[in-house]
C-alpha positions as CSV (number, residue, x, y, z in Angstrom):
1,X,0.0,0.0,0.0
2,X,2.9,2.4,0.8
3,X,4.4,1.8,-2.6
4,X,1.0,2.4,-4.3
5,X,0.6,5.7,-2.5
6,X,4.1,7.0,-3.3
7,X,3.7,6.1,-6.9
8,X,0.3,7.7,-7.1
9,X,1.6,11.0,-5.6
10,X,4.6,11.1,-7.9
11,X,2.6,10.2,-11.0
12,X,-0.1,12.8,-10.1
13,X,2.6,15.5,-9.5
14,X,3.8,14.9,-13.1
15,X,0.5,14.1,-14.9
16,X,-1.9,16.8,-13.5
17,X,0.3,19.9,-14.1
18,X,0.9,18.8,-17.7
19,X,-2.8,18.1,-18.3
20,X,-3.7,21.5,-16.8
21,X,-1.1,23.3,-19.0
22,X,-2.0,21.5,-22.2
23,X,-0.4,22.4,-25.5
24,X,2.8,20.7,-26.7
25,X,3.8,19.2,-23.3
26,X,0.4,17.5,-23.1
27,X,0.6,16.1,-26.6
28,X,4.1,14.8,-25.9
29,X,2.8,13.1,-22.7
30,X,0.0,11.6,-24.7
31,X,2.4,10.2,-27.3
32,X,4.6,8.7,-24.5
33,X,1.5,7.1,-22.8
34,X,0.4,5.6,-26.1
35,X,3.8,4.3,-27.0
36,X,4.2,2.6,-23.6
37,X,0.8,1.1,-23.9
38,X,1.7,-0.4,-27.3
39,X,4.9,-1.8,-25.8
40,X,2.9,-3.4,-23.0
41,X,0.5,-5.1,-25.4
42,X,3.2,-6.3,-27.7
43,X,5.1,-7.6,-24.8
44,X,2.1,-9.7,-23.8
45,X,2.1,-11.3,-27.2
46,X,6.0,-11.7,-27.1
47,X,6.5,-9.3,-30.1
48,X,9.5,-7.1,-29.8
49,X,8.8,-3.4,-30.2
50,X,12.0,-3.0,-32.1
51,X,11.0,-5.6,-34.7
52,X,9.8,-4.5,-38.1
53,X,6.2,-5.1,-37.2
54,X,6.7,-3.4,-33.8
55,X,8.2,-0.3,-35.4
56,X,5.4,-0.1,-38.0
57,X,2.9,-0.4,-35.2
58,X,4.5,2.5,-33.3
59,X,4.8,4.7,-36.4
60,X,1.1,4.0,-37.3
61,X,0.1,4.9,-33.7
62,X,2.0,8.2,-33.9
63,X,0.1,9.1,-37.2
64,X,-3.2,8.2,-35.6
65,X,-2.4,10.5,-32.6
66,X,-1.7,13.6,-34.7
67,X,-4.2,16.2,-33.4
68,X,-6.5,18.0,-35.8
69,X,-4.6,21.3,-35.6
70,X,-1.4,19.5,-36.9
71,X,-3.1,17.2,-39.5
72,X,-1.6,19.2,-42.4
73,X,1.7,17.5,-41.5
74,X,0.6,14.4,-43.2
75,X,-2.1,15.8,-45.5
76,X,0.6,17.9,-47.3
77,X,2.2,14.6,-48.2
78,X,-1.1,13.6,-50.0
79,X,-2.3,10.9,-47.7
80,X,-5.0,10.7,-45.0
81,X,-4.8,8.7,-41.8
82,X,-7.0,6.0,-43.3
83,X,-4.6,5.6,-46.2
84,X,-1.7,5.3,-43.8
85,X,-3.6,2.5,-42.1
86,X,-4.0,0.7,-45.5
87,X,-0.3,1.2,-46.1
88,X,0.5,-0.4,-42.7
89,X,-1.8,-3.3,-43.5
90,X,0.1,-4.0,-46.8
91,X,3.5,-3.8,-45.0
92,X,2.3,-6.2,-42.3
93,X,1.2,-8.6,-45.0
94,X,4.6,-8.3,-46.7
95,X,6.2,-9.2,-43.4
96,X,4.2,-12.4,-43.2
97,X,5.7,-13.4,-46.6
98,X,9.3,-12.3,-45.8
99,X,9.3,-14.2,-42.5
100,X,7.7,-17.3,-44.2
101,X,4.7,-17.0,-41.9
102,X,6.7,-16.8,-38.7
103,X,4.8,-13.6,-38.3
104,X,1.3,-14.9,-38.8
105,X,-2.0,-13.4,-39.9
106,X,-3.1,-13.7,-36.2
107,X,-0.1,-11.6,-35.2
108,X,-1.0,-9.0,-37.8
109,X,-4.6,-8.9,-36.7
110,X,-3.4,-8.5,-33.1
111,X,-1.1,-5.6,-34.1
112,X,-3.9,-3.7,-35.9
113,X,-6.4,-4.1,-33.1
114,X,-3.7,-3.0,-30.6
115,X,-2.9,0.1,-32.6
116,X,-6.5,1.1,-33.1
117,X,-7.5,0.3,-29.5
118,X,-4.7,2.4,-28.0
119,X,-4.6,4.9,-30.8
120,X,-8.3,5.9,-30.8
121,X,-8.4,6.1,-27.0
122,X,-5.3,8.3,-26.6
123,X,-6.3,10.4,-29.7
124,X,-9.6,11.3,-28.1
125,X,-7.7,12.0,-24.8
126,X,-5.9,14.7,-26.8
127,X,-9.2,15.8,-28.5
128,X,-11.0,16.0,-25.2
129,X,-8.4,18.4,-23.8
130,X,-8.1,20.4,-27.0
131,X,-11.8,20.6,-27.9
132,X,-13.6,20.4,-24.5
133,X,-10.9,21.9,-22.3
134,X,-9.7,21.0,-18.9
135,X,-13.3,20.6,-17.5
136,X,-14.1,17.6,-19.7
137,X,-10.8,15.9,-18.9
138,X,-11.5,16.3,-15.2
139,X,-15.1,15.1,-15.7
140,X,-13.8,11.9,-17.4
141,X,-11.2,11.3,-14.7
142,X,-13.6,11.8,-11.8
143,X,-16.2,9.6,-13.5
144,X,-13.8,6.7,-13.7
145,X,-12.3,7.3,-10.3
146,X,-15.8,7.4,-8.8
147,X,-16.8,4.3,-10.7
148,X,-13.7,2.3,-9.6
149,X,-13.9,3.4,-6.0
150,X,-17.7,2.8,-5.8
151,X,-17.3,-0.6,-7.4
152,X,-14.5,-1.5,-5.0
153,X,-16.0,-0.4,-1.7
154,X,-19.6,-1.3,-2.4
155,X,-18.4,-4.6,-3.9
156,X,-16.4,-5.4,-0.7
157,X,-19.2,-4.4,1.6
158,X,-22.3,-5.7,-0.3
159,X,-21.1,-7.8,-3.1
160,X,-22.4,-11.4,-3.3
161,X,-23.0,-12.2,-7.0
162,X,-20.0,-12.4,-9.2
163,X,-20.0,-10.2,-12.3
164,X,-17.7,-12.1,-14.6
165,X,-15.5,-14.6,-12.6
166,X,-13.9,-16.1,-15.7
167,X,-12.2,-12.7,-16.4
168,X,-12.1,-10.9,-13.1
169,X,-12.9,-13.1,-10.1
170,X,-13.2,-10.3,-7.5
171,X,-15.7,-8.1,-9.3
172,X,-19.4,-8.3,-8.3
173,X,-22.7,-7.2,-9.8
174,X,-23.5,-5.1,-6.7
175,X,-20.1,-3.4,-7.1
176,X,-20.7,-2.7,-10.7
177,X,-24.1,-1.1,-10.0
178,X,-22.5,0.9,-7.1
179,X,-19.9,2.2,-9.5
180,X,-22.5,3.5,-11.9
181,X,-24.5,5.1,-9.0
182,X,-21.3,6.9,-7.9
183,X,-20.6,8.1,-11.4
184,X,-24.1,9.5,-11.7
185,X,-23.5,11.4,-8.4
186,X,-20.3,12.9,-10.0
187,X,-22.4,13.9,-13.0
188,X,-24.8,15.8,-10.8
189,X,-21.9,17.6,-9.0
190,X,-20.4,18.6,-12.3
191,X,-23.7,19.9,-13.6
192,X,-24.0,22.3,-10.6
193,X,-20.4,23.1,-9.9
194,X,-18.7,23.3,-13.3
195,X,-19.1,25.0,-16.6
196,X,-20.2,21.9,-18.5
197,X,-22.8,23.2,-20.9
198,X,-25.0,20.0,-21.0
199,X,-28.5,19.5,-19.7
200,X,-28.7,17.5,-16.5
201,X,-30.7,14.7,-18.1
202,X,-28.1,14.2,-20.8
203,X,-25.2,14.5,-18.4
204,X,-26.7,11.9,-16.0
205,X,-27.3,9.5,-19.0
206,X,-23.8,10.0,-20.3
207,X,-22.3,9.5,-16.8
208,X,-24.1,6.2,-16.5
209,X,-23.0,5.1,-19.9
210,X,-19.4,6.1,-19.3
211,X,-19.4,4.2,-16.0
212,X,-20.7,1.1,-17.7
213,X,-18.3,1.2,-20.6
214,X,-15.4,2.1,-18.3
215,X,-16.0,-1.1,-16.4
216,X,-16.2,-3.0,-19.7
217,X,-12.8,-1.4,-20.7
218,X,-11.4,-2.7,-17.4
219,X,-12.7,-6.2,-18.1
220,X,-11.4,-6.1,-21.7
221,X,-7.9,-5.4,-20.4
222,X,-8.3,-8.1,-17.8
223,X,-9.3,-10.5,-20.5
224,X,-6.2,-9.6,-22.4
225,X,-4.0,-10.3,-19.4
226,X,-5.7,-13.5,-18.5
227,X,-5.4,-14.8,-22.1
228,X,-1.7,-14.1,-22.2
229,X,-1.1,-15.2,-18.6
230,X,0.2,-12.0,-17.1
231,X,-0.7,-10.3,-13.8
232,X,0.0,-6.7,-14.8
233,X,0.4,-5.1,-18.2
234,X,3.7,-3.5,-17.2
235,X,5.9,-2.3,-14.3
236,X,6.3,1.4,-15.1
237,X,4.1,2.4,-12.2
238,X,5.3,0.4,-9.1
239,X,2.4,-0.9,-7.1
240,X,-0.1,-0.1,-9.9
241,X,1.3,-2.0,-12.9
242,X,1.5,-0.5,-16.4
243,X,-0.1,2.3,-18.3
244,X,-2.8,0.0,-19.5
245,X,-3.6,-1.0,-16.0
246,X,-4.3,2.6,-15.1
247,X,-6.0,3.8,-18.3
248,X,-7.9,0.8,-19.6
249,X,-11.2,2.3,-18.6
250,X,-10.4,5.7,-20.0
251,X,-9.4,4.2,-23.4
252,X,-13.1,3.4,-23.7
253,X,-14.4,6.6,-22.1
254,X,-12.6,9.3,-24.1
255,X,-13.9,8.2,-27.5
256,X,-17.4,7.8,-26.1
257,X,-17.4,11.4,-24.9
258,X,-17.3,12.4,-28.5
259,X,-19.5,9.6,-29.9
260,X,-22.3,10.6,-27.5
261,X,-21.8,14.2,-28.7
262,X,-21.2,15.6,-25.2
263,X,-18.1,17.4,-26.7
264,X,-17.8,19.2,-30.0
265,X,-21.4,19.4,-31.0
């Protein structure tokens, strides 16, 4: 517990000021987070990040993460992000031929899903900060912190029915519901005490949806780890695991903020 607290304090001391400041330091932080997350997922699959397929994955991630205000960097070359994804797919398939199928179609599918999973989550982390401002970043963070805390404490005190024991044995249905309730309370607080310009009905609905999908994001990463037989995605955050262990829920939440049109409408 002492190690977890020390790590949390140090990480917060670095993370929060950069998020508040925004701009280039924030974008650099986002790129670092995404790259580490890719490394963690490739490591689970036992694919080296310095292999050809690993390097292509990282380069594709970096292209996906380019914010809207800097999109001309690649558009001036005559290609869109989607076209770069197609190019990466072709290169991946070439690797399967060159390696005589030592790099398999399954590996390529894993790499593409990994890049899109991490890339879209972190991209919308950047877009949430740039489009919605600091308030929406804080809203997303508090929603997930409330969901996680509510699920943990209510699950421990009242939990009886297992939510999905094959993936995460300790999670309960009561805890999951408690997490959603806590997220809705956070939504109410943000409606009255922040500058979020969203009706209370929509904000409560979005808060509940984000809490549900945040928990699904947590379960999805747990399924990854269970499938590949690892306890934590990484060791970069002592006592907490890896970047994916801390941001798995938010990789689902940040895109949803935009899909649900709570930002940028």
